[in-house]
PDB file as gemmi writes it, atoms N, CA and C in Angstrom:
CRYST1    1.000    1.000    1.000  90.00  90.00  90.00 P 1                      
ATOM      1  N   UNK A   1      -3.626   0.769  19.327  1.00  0.00           N  
ATOM      2  CA  UNK A   1      -3.165   1.025  17.979  1.00  0.00           C  
ATOM      3  C   UNK A   1      -4.353   1.421  17.099  1.00  0.00           C  
ATOM      4  N   UNK A   2      -4.268   2.584  16.489  1.00  0.00           N  
ATOM      5  CA  UNK A   2      -5.352   3.046  15.631  1.00  0.00           C  
ATOM      6  C   UNK A   2      -4.983   2.829  14.182  1.00  0.00           C  
ATOM      7  N   UNK A   3      -6.010   2.593  13.363  1.00  0.00           N  
ATOM      8  CA  UNK A   3      -5.802   2.414  11.928  1.00  0.00           C  
ATOM      9  C   UNK A   3      -6.722   3.332  11.153  1.00  0.00           C  
ATOM     10  N   UNK A   4      -6.215   3.813  10.014  1.00  0.00           N  
ATOM     11  CA  UNK A   4      -7.006   4.690   9.149  1.00  0.00           C  
ATOM     12  C   UNK A   4      -6.940   4.154   7.724  1.00  0.00           C  
ATOM     13  N   UNK A   5      -8.102   3.975   7.107  1.00  0.00           N  
ATOM     14  CA  UNK A   5      -8.153   3.504   5.718  1.00  0.00           C  
ATOM     15  C   UNK A   5      -7.544   4.572   4.811  1.00  0.00           C  
ATOM     16  N   UNK A   6      -6.499   4.179   4.066  1.00  0.00           N  
ATOM     17  CA  UNK A   6      -5.837   5.166   3.205  1.00  0.00           C  
ATOM     18  C   UNK A   6      -5.803   4.767   1.729  1.00  0.00           C  
ATOM     19  N   UNK A   7      -6.278   3.554   1.405  1.00  0.00           N  
ATOM     20  CA  UNK A   7      -6.228   3.187  -0.003  1.00  0.00           C  
ATOM     21  C   UNK A   7      -6.794   1.821  -0.290  1.00  0.00           C  
ATOM     22  N   UNK A   8      -6.867   1.524  -1.595  1.00  0.00           N  
ATOM     23  CA  UNK A   8      -7.417   0.265  -2.071  1.00  0.00           C  
ATOM     24  C   UNK A   8      -6.508  -0.296  -3.169  1.00  0.00           C  
ATOM     25  N   UNK A   9      -6.330  -1.615  -3.159  1.00  0.00           N  
ATOM     26  CA  UNK A   9      -5.508  -2.265  -4.187  1.00  0.00           C  
ATOM     27  C   UNK A   9      -6.320  -2.347  -5.480  1.00  0.00           C  
ATOM     28  N   UNK A  10      -5.752  -1.815  -6.564  1.00  0.00           N  
ATOM     29  CA  UNK A  10      -6.445  -1.871  -7.856  1.00  0.00           C  
ATOM     30  C   UNK A  10      -5.830  -2.904  -8.790  1.00  0.00           C  
ATOM     31  N   UNK A  11      -4.577  -3.292  -8.515  1.00  0.00           N  
ATOM     32  CA  UNK A  11      -3.911  -4.307  -9.342  1.00  0.00           C  
ATOM     33  C   UNK A  11      -2.764  -4.912  -8.554  1.00  0.00           C  
ATOM     34  N   UNK A  12      -2.400  -6.166  -8.904  1.00  0.00           N  
ATOM     35  CA  UNK A  12      -1.282  -6.826  -8.239  1.00  0.00           C  
ATOM     36  C   UNK A  12      -0.446  -7.559  -9.268  1.00  0.00           C  
ATOM     37  N   UNK A  13       0.845  -7.270  -9.261  1.00  0.00           N  
ATOM     38  CA  UNK A  13       1.792  -7.946 -10.152  1.00  0.00           C  
ATOM     39  C   UNK A  13       2.526  -9.005  -9.329  1.00  0.00           C  
ATOM     40  N   UNK A  14       2.065 -10.262  -9.438  1.00  0.00           N  
ATOM     41  CA  UNK A  14       2.574 -11.351  -8.600  1.00  0.00           C  
ATOM     42  C   UNK A  14       4.061 -11.628  -8.820  1.00  0.00           C  
ATOM     43  N   UNK A  15       4.527 -11.583 -10.058  1.00  0.00           N  
ATOM     44  CA  UNK A  15       5.922 -11.932 -10.345  1.00  0.00           C  
ATOM     45  C   UNK A  15       6.909 -11.005  -9.656  1.00  0.00           C  
ATOM     46  N   UNK A  16       6.561  -9.726  -9.527  1.00  0.00           N  
ATOM     47  CA  UNK A  16       7.485  -8.776  -8.904  1.00  0.00           C  
ATOM     48  C   UNK A  16       7.034  -8.349  -7.507  1.00  0.00           C  
ATOM     49  N   UNK A  17       5.880  -8.840  -7.056  1.00  0.00           N  
ATOM     50  CA  UNK A  17       5.398  -8.545  -5.705  1.00  0.00           C  
ATOM     51  C   UNK A  17       5.058  -7.082  -5.490  1.00  0.00           C  
ATOM     52  N   UNK A  18       4.449  -6.468  -6.505  1.00  0.00           N  
ATOM     53  CA  UNK A  18       4.096  -5.052  -6.420  1.00  0.00           C  
ATOM     54  C   UNK A  18       2.588  -4.880  -6.577  1.00  0.00           C  
ATOM     55  N   UNK A  19       2.015  -4.076  -5.684  1.00  0.00           N  
ATOM     56  CA  UNK A  19       0.589  -3.762  -5.737  1.00  0.00           C  
ATOM     57  C   UNK A  19       0.418  -2.316  -6.190  1.00  0.00           C  
ATOM     58  N   UNK A  20      -0.621  -2.071  -6.984  1.00  0.00           N  
ATOM     59  CA  UNK A  20      -0.992  -0.708  -7.345  1.00  0.00           C  
ATOM     60  C   UNK A  20      -2.068  -0.268  -6.363  1.00  0.00           C  
ATOM     61  N   UNK A  21      -1.813   0.861  -5.696  1.00  0.00           N  
ATOM     62  CA  UNK A  21      -2.714   1.356  -4.656  1.00  0.00           C  
ATOM     63  C   UNK A  21      -3.250   2.719  -5.063  1.00  0.00           C  
ATOM     64  N   UNK A  22      -4.571   2.856  -5.014  1.00  0.00           N  
ATOM     65  CA  UNK A  22      -5.239   4.151  -5.223  1.00  0.00           C  
ATOM     66  C   UNK A  22      -5.346   4.786  -3.841  1.00  0.00           C  
ATOM     67  N   UNK A  23      -4.618   5.883  -3.626  1.00  0.00           N  
ATOM     68  CA  UNK A  23      -4.540   6.474  -2.286  1.00  0.00           C  
ATOM     69  C   UNK A  23      -5.662   7.458  -1.991  1.00  0.00           C  
ATOM     70  N   UNK A  24      -6.179   7.376  -0.752  1.00  0.00           N  
ATOM     71  CA  UNK A  24      -7.193   8.319  -0.277  1.00  0.00           C  
ATOM     72  C   UNK A  24      -6.592   9.236   0.792  1.00  0.00           C  
ATOM     73  N   UNK A  25      -5.310   9.048   1.083  1.00  0.00           N  
ATOM     74  CA  UNK A  25      -4.593   9.870   2.074  1.00  0.00           C  
ATOM     75  C   UNK A  25      -3.098   9.743   1.818  1.00  0.00           C  
ATOM     76  N   UNK A  26      -2.325  10.581   2.491  1.00  0.00           N  
ATOM     77  CA  UNK A  26      -0.872  10.602   2.320  1.00  0.00           C  
ATOM     78  C   UNK A  26      -0.229   9.317   2.845  1.00  0.00           C  
ATOM     79  N   UNK A  27       0.832   8.879   2.159  1.00  0.00           N  
ATOM     80  CA  UNK A  27       1.608   7.717   2.596  1.00  0.00           C  
ATOM     81  C   UNK A  27       3.078   8.015   2.330  1.00  0.00           C  
ATOM     82  N   UNK A  28       3.951   7.634   3.286  1.00  0.00           N  
ATOM     83  CA  UNK A  28       5.377   7.864   3.069  1.00  0.00           C  
ATOM     84  C   UNK A  28       6.186   6.618   3.395  1.00  0.00           C  
ATOM     85  N   UNK A  29       7.398   6.574   2.855  1.00  0.00           N  
ATOM     86  CA  UNK A  29       8.316   5.475   3.131  1.00  0.00           C  
ATOM     87  C   UNK A  29       8.556   5.435   4.637  1.00  0.00           C  
ATOM     88  N   UNK A  30       8.640   4.212   5.180  1.00  0.00           N  
ATOM     89  CA  UNK A  30       8.813   3.949   6.617  1.00  0.00           C  
ATOM     90  C   UNK A  30       7.501   3.956   7.402  1.00  0.00           C  
ATOM     91  N   UNK A  31       6.363   4.307   6.773  1.00  0.00           N  
ATOM     92  CA  UNK A  31       5.068   4.177   7.441  1.00  0.00           C  
ATOM     93  C   UNK A  31       4.760   2.699   7.638  1.00  0.00           C  
ATOM     94  N   UNK A  32       4.024   2.381   8.706  1.00  0.00           N  
ATOM     95  CA  UNK A  32       3.567   1.014   8.938  1.00  0.00           C  
ATOM     96  C   UNK A  32       2.149   0.904   8.398  1.00  0.00           C  
ATOM     97  N   UNK A  33       1.919  -0.114   7.563  1.00  0.00           N  
ATOM     98  CA  UNK A  33       0.586  -0.299   6.983  1.00  0.00           C  
ATOM     99  C   UNK A  33       0.042  -1.683   7.313  1.00  0.00           C  
ATOM    100  N   UNK A  34      -1.276  -1.793   7.273  1.00  0.00           N  
ATOM    101  CA  UNK A  34      -1.987  -3.054   7.488  1.00  0.00           C  
ATOM    102  C   UNK A  34      -2.785  -3.320   6.220  1.00  0.00           C  
ATOM    103  N   UNK A  35      -2.533  -4.459   5.594  1.00  0.00           N  
ATOM    104  CA  UNK A  35      -3.235  -4.825   4.364  1.00  0.00           C  
ATOM    105  C   UNK A  35      -4.275  -5.875   4.713  1.00  0.00           C  
ATOM    106  N   UNK A  36      -5.533  -5.590   4.351  1.00  0.00           N  
ATOM    107  CA  UNK A  36      -6.643  -6.440   4.766  1.00  0.00           C  
ATOM    108  C   UNK A  36      -7.588  -6.744   3.608  1.00  0.00           C  
ATOM    109  N   UNK A  37      -8.046  -7.984   3.570  1.00  0.00           N  
ATOM    110  CA  UNK A  37      -9.028  -8.406   2.576  1.00  0.00           C  
ATOM    111  C   UNK A  37      -9.640  -9.722   3.013  1.00  0.00           C  
ATOM    112  N   UNK A  38     -10.382 -10.383   2.103  1.00  0.00           N  
ATOM    113  CA  UNK A  38     -11.036 -11.657   2.436  1.00  0.00           C  
ATOM    114  C   UNK A  38     -10.031 -12.714   2.859  1.00  0.00           C  
ATOM    115  N   UNK A  39      -8.886 -12.794   2.137  1.00  0.00           N  
ATOM    116  CA  UNK A  39      -7.870 -13.801   2.443  1.00  0.00           C  
ATOM    117  C   UNK A  39      -6.545 -13.167   2.851  1.00  0.00           C  
ATOM    118  N   UNK A  40      -6.517 -11.858   2.982  1.00  0.00           N  
ATOM    119  CA  UNK A  40      -5.286 -11.127   3.267  1.00  0.00           C  
ATOM    120  C   UNK A  40      -5.389 -10.457   4.632  1.00  0.00           C  
ATOM    121  N   UNK A  41      -4.319 -10.546   5.417  1.00  0.00           N  
ATOM    122  CA  UNK A  41      -4.280  -9.849   6.700  1.00  0.00           C  
ATOM    123  C   UNK A  41      -2.843  -9.850   7.215  1.00  0.00           C  
ATOM    124  N   UNK A  42      -2.090  -8.801   6.890  1.00  0.00           N  
ATOM    125  CA  UNK A  42      -0.719  -8.686   7.379  1.00  0.00           C  
ATOM    126  C   UNK A  42      -0.306  -7.223   7.464  1.00  0.00           C  
ATOM    127  N   UNK A  43       0.729  -6.995   8.278  1.00  0.00           N  
ATOM    128  CA  UNK A  43       1.283  -5.646   8.438  1.00  0.00           C  
ATOM    129  C   UNK A  43       2.701  -5.635   7.877  1.00  0.00           C  
ATOM    130  N   UNK A  44       3.129  -4.471   7.410  1.00  0.00           N  
ATOM    131  CA  UNK A  44       4.504  -4.316   6.945  1.00  0.00           C  
ATOM    132  C   UNK A  44       4.885  -2.854   6.967  1.00  0.00           C  
ATOM    133  N   UNK A  45       6.196  -2.597   6.921  1.00  0.00           N  
ATOM    134  CA  UNK A  45       6.698  -1.240   6.765  1.00  0.00           C  
ATOM    135  C   UNK A  45       6.795  -0.940   5.273  1.00  0.00           C  
ATOM    136  N   UNK A  46       6.491   0.287   4.900  1.00  0.00           N  
ATOM    137  CA  UNK A  46       6.606   0.690   3.501  1.00  0.00           C  
ATOM    138  C   UNK A  46       8.086   0.869   3.194  1.00  0.00           C  
ATOM    139  N   UNK A  47       8.604   0.036   2.275  1.00  0.00           N  
ATOM    140  CA  UNK A  47      10.032   0.111   1.954  1.00  0.00           C  
ATOM    141  C   UNK A  47      10.285   0.942   0.702  1.00  0.00           C  
ATOM    142  N   UNK A  48       9.321   0.945  -0.233  1.00  0.00           N  
ATOM    143  CA  UNK A  48       9.497   1.780  -1.423  1.00  0.00           C  
ATOM    144  C   UNK A  48       8.150   2.112  -2.043  1.00  0.00           C  
ATOM    145  N   UNK A  49       8.078   3.316  -2.587  1.00  0.00           N  
ATOM    146  CA  UNK A  49       6.884   3.802  -3.282  1.00  0.00           C  
ATOM    147  C   UNK A  49       7.340   4.304  -4.650  1.00  0.00           C  
ATOM    148  N   UNK A  50       6.585   3.960  -5.683  1.00  0.00           N  
ATOM    149  CA  UNK A  50       6.912   4.459  -7.016  1.00  0.00           C  
ATOM    150  C   UNK A  50       5.678   5.041  -7.695  1.00  0.00           C  
ATOM    151  N   UNK A  51       5.906   6.084  -8.489  1.00  0.00           N  
ATOM    152  CA  UNK A  51       4.893   6.620  -9.394  1.00  0.00           C  
ATOM    153  C   UNK A  51       5.548   6.681 -10.763  1.00  0.00           C  
ATOM    154  N   UNK A  52       4.933   6.033 -11.744  1.00  0.00           N  
ATOM    155  CA  UNK A  52       5.500   5.989 -13.109  1.00  0.00           C  
ATOM    156  C   UNK A  52       6.960   5.538 -13.082  1.00  0.00           C  
ATOM    157  N   UNK A  53       7.262   4.491 -12.322  1.00  0.00           N  
ATOM    158  CA  UNK A  53       8.596   3.882 -12.224  1.00  0.00           C  
ATOM    159  C   UNK A  53       9.657   4.789 -11.609  1.00  0.00           C  
ATOM    160  N   UNK A  54       9.240   5.874 -10.952  1.00  0.00           N  
ATOM    161  CA  UNK A  54      10.168   6.771 -10.265  1.00  0.00           C  
ATOM    162  C   UNK A  54       9.980   6.604  -8.757  1.00  0.00           C  
ATOM    163  N   UNK A  55      11.089   6.368  -8.047  1.00  0.00           N  
ATOM    164  CA  UNK A  55      11.013   6.249  -6.588  1.00  0.00           C  
ATOM    165  C   UNK A  55      10.704   7.599  -5.962  1.00  0.00           C  
ATOM    166  N   UNK A  56       9.772   7.591  -5.019  1.00  0.00           N  
ATOM    167  CA  UNK A  56       9.439   8.802  -4.278  1.00  0.00           C  
ATOM    168  C   UNK A  56       9.377   8.451  -2.791  1.00  0.00           C  
ATOM    169  N   UNK A  57       9.444   9.465  -1.929  1.00  0.00           N  
ATOM    170  CA  UNK A  57       9.388   9.227  -0.484  1.00  0.00           C  
ATOM    171  C   UNK A  57       8.006   9.474   0.100  1.00  0.00           C  
ATOM    172  N   UNK A  58       7.229  10.369  -0.546  1.00  0.00           N  
ATOM    173  CA  UNK A  58       5.894  10.699  -0.047  1.00  0.00           C  
ATOM    174  C   UNK A  58       4.918  10.728  -1.212  1.00  0.00           C  
ATOM    175  N   UNK A  59       3.784  10.043  -1.038  1.00  0.00           N  
ATOM    176  CA  UNK A  59       2.704  10.067  -2.033  1.00  0.00           C  
ATOM    177  C   UNK A  59       1.504  10.742  -1.397  1.00  0.00           C  
ATOM    178  N   UNK A  60       0.743  11.477  -2.203  1.00  0.00           N  
ATOM    179  CA  UNK A  60      -0.386  12.220  -1.645  1.00  0.00           C  
ATOM    180  C   UNK A  60      -1.725  11.609  -2.068  1.00  0.00           C  
ATOM    181  N   UNK A  61      -2.767  12.104  -1.426  1.00  0.00           N  
ATOM    182  CA  UNK A  61      -4.128  11.666  -1.720  1.00  0.00           C  
ATOM    183  C   UNK A  61      -4.392  11.801  -3.222  1.00  0.00           C  
ATOM    184  N   UNK A  62      -4.996  10.771  -3.816  1.00  0.00           N  
ATOM    185  CA  UNK A  62      -5.322  10.800  -5.235  1.00  0.00           C  
ATOM    186  C   UNK A  62      -4.274  10.147  -6.125  1.00  0.00           C  
ATOM    187  N   UNK A  63      -3.059   9.913  -5.579  1.00  0.00           N  
ATOM    188  CA  UNK A  63      -2.008   9.264  -6.359  1.00  0.00           C  
ATOM    189  C   UNK A  63      -2.304   7.771  -6.522  1.00  0.00           C  
ATOM    190  N   UNK A  64      -1.891   7.225  -7.662  1.00  0.00           N  
ATOM    191  CA  UNK A  64      -1.898   5.772  -7.872  1.00  0.00           C  
ATOM    192  C   UNK A  64      -0.438   5.357  -7.798  1.00  0.00           C  
ATOM    193  N   UNK A  65      -0.098   4.572  -6.786  1.00  0.00           N  
ATOM    194  CA  UNK A  65       1.307   4.244  -6.536  1.00  0.00           C  
ATOM    195  C   UNK A  65       1.593   2.760  -6.703  1.00  0.00           C  
ATOM    196  N   UNK A  66       2.844   2.451  -6.984  1.00  0.00           N  
ATOM    197  CA  UNK A  66       3.340   1.086  -6.951  1.00  0.00           C  
ATOM    198  C   UNK A  66       3.946   0.862  -5.579  1.00  0.00           C  
ATOM    199  N   UNK A  67       3.536  -0.203  -4.917  1.00  0.00           N  
ATOM    200  CA  UNK A  67       3.970  -0.481  -3.548  1.00  0.00           C  
ATOM    201  C   UNK A  67       4.487  -1.909  -3.468  1.00  0.00           C  
ATOM    202  N   UNK A  68       5.732  -2.071  -3.044  1.00  0.00           N  
ATOM    203  CA  UNK A  68       6.311  -3.404  -2.862  1.00  0.00           C  
ATOM    204  C   UNK A  68       5.650  -4.042  -1.644  1.00  0.00           C  
ATOM    205  N   UNK A  69       5.094  -5.249  -1.819  1.00  0.00           N  
ATOM    206  CA  UNK A  69       4.418  -5.929  -0.707  1.00  0.00           C  
ATOM    207  C   UNK A  69       5.126  -7.237  -0.361  1.00  0.00           C  
ATOM    208  N   UNK A  70       5.063  -7.609   0.922  1.00  0.00           N  
ATOM    209  CA  UNK A  70       5.769  -8.783   1.434  1.00  0.00           C  
ATOM    210  C   UNK A  70       5.043 -10.099   1.135  1.00  0.00           C  
ATOM    211  N   UNK A  71       3.731 -10.022   0.947  1.00  0.00           N  
ATOM    212  CA  UNK A  71       2.935 -11.236   0.727  1.00  0.00           C  
ATOM    213  C   UNK A  71       1.977 -11.019  -0.439  1.00  0.00           C  
ATOM    214  N   UNK A  72       1.364 -12.149  -0.878  1.00  0.00           N  
ATOM    215  CA  UNK A  72       0.376 -12.071  -1.955  1.00  0.00           C  
ATOM    216  C   UNK A  72      -0.805 -11.216  -1.502  1.00  0.00           C  
ATOM    217  N   UNK A  73      -1.314 -10.438  -2.422  1.00  0.00           N  
ATOM    218  CA  UNK A  73      -2.440  -9.544  -2.127  1.00  0.00           C  
ATOM    219  C   UNK A  73      -3.412  -9.611  -3.296  1.00  0.00           C  
ATOM    220  N   UNK A  74      -4.617  -9.152  -3.109  1.00  0.00           N  
ATOM    221  CA  UNK A  74      -5.629  -9.255  -4.157  1.00  0.00           C  
ATOM    222  C   UNK A  74      -6.251  -7.899  -4.451  1.00  0.00           C  
ATOM    223  N   UNK A  75      -6.737  -7.764  -5.679  1.00  0.00           N  
ATOM    224  CA  UNK A  75      -7.448  -6.536  -6.049  1.00  0.00           C  
ATOM    225  C   UNK A  75      -8.651  -6.373  -5.133  1.00  0.00           C  
ATOM    226  N   UNK A  76      -8.889  -5.142  -4.685  1.00  0.00           N  
ATOM    227  CA  UNK A  76     -10.013  -4.871  -3.793  1.00  0.00           C  
ATOM    228  C   UNK A  76      -9.627  -4.886  -2.320  1.00  0.00           C  
ATOM    229  N   UNK A  77      -8.436  -5.441  -1.994  1.00  0.00           N  
ATOM    230  CA  UNK A  77      -7.976  -5.411  -0.603  1.00  0.00           C  
ATOM    231  C   UNK A  77      -7.754  -3.962  -0.183  1.00  0.00           C  
ATOM    232  N   UNK A  78      -7.844  -3.706   1.115  1.00  0.00           N  
ATOM    233  CA  UNK A  78      -7.725  -2.337   1.620  1.00  0.00           C  
ATOM    234  C   UNK A  78      -6.398  -2.131   2.338  1.00  0.00           C  
ATOM    235  N   UNK A  79      -5.921  -0.889   2.290  1.00  0.00           N  
ATOM    236  CA  UNK A  79      -4.652  -0.508   2.917  1.00  0.00           C  
ATOM    237  C   UNK A  79      -4.962   0.476   4.043  1.00  0.00           C  
ATOM    238  N   UNK A  80      -4.497   0.141   5.238  1.00  0.00           N  
ATOM    239  CA  UNK A  80      -4.697   0.990   6.421  1.00  0.00           C  
ATOM    240  C   UNK A  80      -3.353   1.481   6.919  1.00  0.00           C  
ATOM    241  N   UNK A  81      -3.312   2.759   7.337  1.00  0.00           N  
ATOM    242  CA  UNK A  81      -2.140   3.316   7.986  1.00  0.00           C  
ATOM    243  C   UNK A  81      -2.240   3.002   9.466  1.00  0.00           C  
ATOM    244  N   UNK A  82      -1.191   2.394  10.033  1.00  0.00           N  
ATOM    245  CA  UNK A  82      -1.185   2.036  11.448  1.00  0.00           C  
ATOM    246  C   UNK A  82      -0.541   3.168  12.233  1.00  0.00           C  
ATOM    247  N   UNK A  83      -1.279   3.681  13.223  1.00  0.00           N  
ATOM    248  CA  UNK A  83      -0.751   4.743  14.092  1.00  0.00           C  
ATOM    249  C   UNK A  83      -0.521   4.147  15.454  1.00  0.00           C  
ATOM    250  N   UNK A  84       0.741   4.115  15.878  1.00  0.00           N  
ATOM    251  CA  UNK A  84       1.100   3.500  17.161  1.00  0.00           C  
ATOM    252  C   UNK A  84       0.671   4.377  18.316  1.00  0.00           C  
TER     253      UNK A  84                                                      
END                                                                             
């Protein structure tokens, strides 16, 4: 299984479980991602992506997206795309 660094968490809204991710590569709904940091280490499928509160299916490099996450995450954690 290969992984590619595609983004970094810039903010986390704990009450709604949404992370803001600054993307360095393309990400789409249904992609498998690995979230990693000092205290964070889990994988999940991307269930929804938003830009300015609008649902989208594909986000491109340079976008700042809202990403629903399954577990607590921290600013500075990294997002990797998992390639099976």
